[in-house]
N, C-alpha and C positions, 0 to 999 in steps of 0.2 A: 286628628281630633281626640281629645280625652273622651272616655266613655263612661256611661252610667250603666250598671248592670241591668239586664232586661227585666229583672224582677222589680225594678224601681219605675221604669217607664219605657214603653216601646219607642225608641228613637225614630223608628220608621214613621210613626204617626206624625211626629213633629216635622220631619223632612217632607212629608206629603201634605202638610197643612191640615191634618185631621184634628178634630176637637178632642181634648183630653177629658177623661171622666173625673169625677170627684175622687174616686179611689186612686187614680193615677196621680192626681195632685197631692194627695196625702203622702204617697210613696216618694214623691219628689222631696218633700220636707224630711223624710226619713233617710234619704240618701246622704252620703257624705261628699258627693261630687260637686262642690260649689263651683269649681272651675269649668267642669263640663256643663253645668247648668248655664253658666255665663256664655259659653260658646253656642249652646242651643238657643238661648234667648237672643243673642246677637244675630244669629241666623234669621230669626223671625223678624226682629226689628229692621234688619237690613233689607229684607224683602219689601217692607212697606216704605222705608224712608231712605234707603241707600246709605250714603255717608252723611246725611243731614242730621243736625241736632238743633232743635228750636229753642228760642228764648224770647222773652218780651220785655219791653221797657214799661214797668208798672210801679205802682205805689200801693202798699198795704195801709189801711186805716182801721184800727181797732177802736171803735167809738166809745166803748165803756167796758170796764171789767166788773161792774156791779152785776150780779147774777142771782136769780132766785134758786138756781140749781146748786147742788153740792157734789158734783161728780168727783169720785175719788182719784181719778187720774189727772185732774186739772189743778195746776198751780196758779192759774190766771185769775180766777174769780175772787171777788171780795163781797162780803155782805153789805147791803145798803146801810148807810149810817142812820143812827137814831135821830129823833127830832132835836135832841140836845146837841148832838154832834153837828148837825146841819146848821144850827143857829150860830156856831162859831165861825162859819165861813163868811167871807166878804160878801156884801150885797151884790147880787147879780152873777156871782161866780159859781161854777159847778161844785157840788159837794165833794169833799175829799177827806178821807180818813186814812191815817197811817196805822198799819197793824204791827204786831210784834216783830215782824221781819223787816220793818222800816220800808215797806212798800205801800204805796197809796192806792186807794180806790179812786176812780175818776170817771167822769163822763164829759165828752166833748160837746160843745154847742154846735148847732147847725153851721154857723159862720166859721167855726174853727175847721170843721170837716171840709167845707167848700174851699176855704183858703188853702188847705193842704192839697186838695185835688187840683186846684188851679196852679199851684206851684209846680206840681208834677207835670201837668198839661203843658205849661209854658216851657218846661225843660225837655219836652219831647216824649213824655209817657203816652202810651196808647190805651192804658187800662188802669182803673182804680179798683182795688179789691177791698170791700168793706164788710167786716163781720165784728160781732161783739157779744157780750153777755146778754142774758135775758133780764133787762132792766125792769124793776117792778113799778116804776113811776112814769117813764116816758110814754106819751100817747102815740097812737099809730100815725098821727099827722106829722110827728117828728121825722119819721122815716120817709114819708112822702116828701116832706120839705127838703130833706137831705138830697134825695134824687133830683127834685126840681131845681134846687140850688146849683148842683153840679152840672146838670144839663144846661142851665142858663149860662153859667160861667164858662163851661167847657163843652161846646156843642158836639164835638166829634169824639170825646173821650168815652170809651166803653166802660159802663158801670156794671161790674160783676159784684153782686152784693147779696148778703143775707143767706145763711144756711137754711136748710129745711126746718131745723129746730126753731130758728128765729121766725120763719114764715108762719109756723103753727102758733108761736107766741103772739104774733101780730093778730092772727085770727081770733085768739082768745081775748085780747085786750081791746080790740076795736069796738066802738060803740056807734051804731048797733053792731052786734057781732057779725063778722063776715066769714064766708067760706074761704077755703084755700084758693079757689079760683078767683074769687072777688079780690082777695088780697093781692094776688099776682097781677090781676088786671089793672088795679089801681097803681101798683108799683111800676108796672110797665108803662102806663100812661104818664107817670111822673118822670120816667127816664131810665128805669132798670132795663138792662140788656140781657144779662145771663145770671145764672146762679152758681156759686161755688159748691163744692161737694162735701164740706165739713159736716160733722155731727153724725156720720154713719157709724163710727167706732167699730163694733163687731156685731153683726146680725146674729145674735144668739140670746135666748131668754136667760140662760144661766149667767152669762157674762153681764148682760144688761142689769139683771136684778142685783148682782153683787157689786158692780163697779159704778153704775150710773142709773140707779133705779128710778130717780125722779125725772129722767130725761125721756123724751118721746122715743119709742122703739122703732123697729124696722118698718112696721106697717105705716106709721105716720111719715117716716122719712121717704118711703117709696111713694106714698100718696102725693106728696109735694112734687117729687120729680116726675111722676107719671103725669100729673096735671100740667106741669111746666112743659113737658115734651108734647103733650096734646095741643098746647097753645102755641107751639113753635119757639119756646124759650129753651135754649141749650143750657146744659149744666155739666158739672164734673162729678166725680165719685171718689170717695176716699176709703181707707181702712186704717184705723189706729191699732197697731200691733205691738206685741212685746210686753204685755202686762199680765193679765190673768188668763188669757185665752189659750187654747191649744192649737197646734198646727191644723188639726182637722176643722176646728171652728173658723180658722182663717180661710181655708179652702171653701167651706160652705158659704162664707161671706162672698168670696169671689164668684162662686157659681150663681148665687142669687143676683148679683150685679149683672152677670152674663145673661141670665134669663130675662131680666128687665130690658137689657140692651137689645136682645133679639126682638122683643115685642115693640120697642120704640122704633127700631130700624124698619120693621115690617109695616107698622100701621100708624105711626105718629109723625108729627111735623118736625120734631127735633129729637135729640138723643144725647147720651153722654159723650162729651168730647174727649175726655182723658180720664185716666185713673191715677190717683196719687197715693202711694203707700206712705203712711206717716208713722215713724218710729216713736214709741212712747218714751218720754223723758221723765224719769221718776222724781227729779229734784224738786223739793218743796211741795210735793203732792201728798195726799193721804196714802199713797202707795210708794212712798219714798224708800221703803225697805226692800223693794224689788230692784233688781239690777238693770232692767231694761234690756233691749236687744243688743247683741254684739254687732260689730261691723260686718262679720261674715253672715250673720243672720239677716242683716239689712240687705246685703247683696243677694242672698238666696231669695228673699221675699220679692225684691224687684224682678229677679229673673223668673220666678214662678208666676208672678202677676202677668208678665209678658206672655208666658207660655199658656196660661189658663184663659186669659181674656182675649180670645181670638177675634172678637167682634169690637174691640176697643182700638181705635186708631193710634192713640198716644198713651204712653206711660211717662208720667212726670216725676222727677225727683225734686223735692222741696228742700233746697240746700240749707235753710236756717235750722231745720230739724235734723239733717244728716251731717252737716258741716260741708263746706264747699269742696274739700278734697275727697271726701267719701262720695259725694254726689258726682264728682268728676269720674271716679272709678266706676260708679254705677252705670255710666254711659256704655260701658263694655259688659254690662249685665242686663241689657234689654231696654234701658230707658232711652227715649229720644227727645225729651223735653227737660230743660234745665230750669224751668220757671223763669224768674226775671230779676230785676234790680231790687225789688222789695222795699228797700230804704228803711222803713220802720215796721217792726213786727214785735208786738208786746206779749204774745201768748206763751211762747216758750223758746228756748234755744238749746242746741245740743251741747254747746261748749261752755256751759256753766254760767255763773252769775256775771252780770255786767249790763251795759247799756242795751236798750231795746233798739238802738240805731244799728240795724243789720242791713248793710248795703253792699252790693257789688256793682261796680261800674260796668258799662257795656264792654269796655276794653278788657276788664278782668274776666267777665263771663266768656268772651270770645277766646281769650287766651286759654282758659280752662278747657273749653271745648276742643280747641285746636290741639292742645297738648295731649288730649285723650285720643287723638287720631281722627277727629270728625270735622265736618264743615259747619260752622255756625250760621244759622238762618234766623234773622229777626222776624217774628210773627206778630200778628194782631191777636185779639182774643178768640177769633174764629179760625185761627191757623192759616190765615192768608199772609204771604210774605209782605213785609214792610220795606219800602225802598225810600231812601233819602231822609230818614229820620235822624235828628240830632241825638246825641247820647247824653245821659245824666250820670 
């Protein structure tokens, strides 16, 4: 095995399954041993999962890109159109405005969302993943109706929807104003099954104030996931890396997630199911002058995430932001989940401009996993094996 000098991390701790400290995590980033990190992370992931790599048959739905926030790292959001712009739309159609980059703002109707979910369900999907911008006009009932509509049309489809940032937005716009718990209770009654992990970005005041100062910070993000876990609602966790944060700030982010997971595992009915490291894609954002992370930095981050998050069962690579080939390589750097078929993903893509139709078939996913030396296992949203499902 390749080695990392002792000054970077005691390899004996990893072999013995001992927890790494924040300082040791920072030293891992300072090391140049990306291949050694991959070997150590693979050792840890193989202890948990053997030769298995998970994937699911899912469909992403981004219901709107209108957003009241102006996060510097985001190329997805659009300002809501003025009254004069709305008046030019066809009667009954969602407002749409094309900006200088020839990309339109949009919002989907409840019927459009349900139709998309139903198409996925009929094709064999087990999960729909729904997130969007913080729309300034849509009422809370819209989101409840979306969940009710999908649950009625697709009785067994798992609805994973709405980041912590969206949940807080719903709390603020609801009339009468609801608490986080009340929002989650009503969404769950309408059909919500679990929460995605988006909106975490980097848990650091400096980074928050500089890159996304109008967005809810770590206190609000953790409040939503803490409440969800107390209620028995499982969720995921993410980190957006490769913009203005430092390696130490990344490690502190991971440590905060690890501490929350300790508490959820000890005393709450649910917990984080997986961690998803998300590479920053600079194109068309206010931070487009930055280079973004390199492929080696991506692999190092996946490996360090696996080594630091000893109480997370799964590390997922989201291939639309990494690219399918780099996600395939990352399976040998500690990842055990390849995400899913996705189909449509509007928010960003690693490989430049083009259609938001970003789809891998089940056969393509299985081939990528097999070529990396692993055994593909289709899972549902709660990581139970799926048997006998058709592919899309």
